[in-house]
C-alpha positions, 0 to 999 in steps of 0.5 A: 764429566771430569776426570778424576786421578786417583794416582799418587802425586810422583806418578803425575810429576812424572808423567807431566816430566815424560811429556815435557821431555817428549815434546823438547824433544820433539821441537830439538828435532825440529831444530835439528831439521830446520838447521840441516835445511838452513845449513844446505841452502846456505851451503848451496848459495855459498857454492853458488856465490864461490862459482860467480866469483869464479867466473868474476875472477877468470873475467878479471883476468881476461879484462887485464890481459885484454887491457895490456894488449889494448896498451901494446896495440895502442902503442903499435898504433901510434907508430905505425901512425907515426911511420905513416905521416912520414911516408906520407909528408917525407916519402920515406921511412928509410933512416939517413944513416942507412942511406949512408950506411948502404953507400959505404957498402957499395961504393968501392974504395977505388971510387970517391962521392963528391956530392949527395943530394937527398929530395923529397919530390912528387912521382906520378903513379898509376894506382894505389898500393891497396889497388895493386893487390886487389888487381890491376884491371879492377883498378882500371876498370875504376879510374880507367887506363890513363888515372894519375895520381902523385906520391912523395918519393925520395929522391936521392942524386950522387955525385962522384969520381971513378977511374974507369967507366967500368967501376962505375957501370959496377957501382951502377949496378951495385945500387940497383941490387940493393934494396935501399935503392929503386930506380936506378939511372944513370945521369952522366958520365965525363972525364975531368983533371983529377989530381993530375989524372984523368978521372970519370965524373959521374952522377946516378939518380935513384929513389929510395925505398918506400 
């Protein structure tokens, strides 16, 4: 059955334009909704990307801090290895200038040194320092009471002249009280002529602290 529209052409044209406008409005609304959804998704992704970027930046800063700390630790490790080799080979880490400065400090003005010898010697030790820290009983249990090892130490032999035995005794006491010297002992003391006067020539031995 064929429908016959008796309305004027102008009204029919208006209806077609109205339907076209309605369709375009629906299409525009769909486009707006789709654009809003896309914008929301894009903003969500951007926010997630920004959060990940912030995490990466914080991790990067933490990595830079760790790298700087690693360089500092490597430098400290190198210094400790150098000191360890010096201590292993020479038996000391104290500089010669420090030793001379300390001797000058403890030496009275009335005394004079005629000879000074520093030599590295092998000294027997019962236990390792680590074993001492862990406890002497544990070290004895491991190696037995007669266990002996050797360690390199710097032995200092001091020869000098003093007016009296009291001055020599005071000097030995000053050496024993210093933090740079250990195991101070008297070698000998004898009377000897010095500038037409009798003086006490002495010799003292000690070890440098490690």
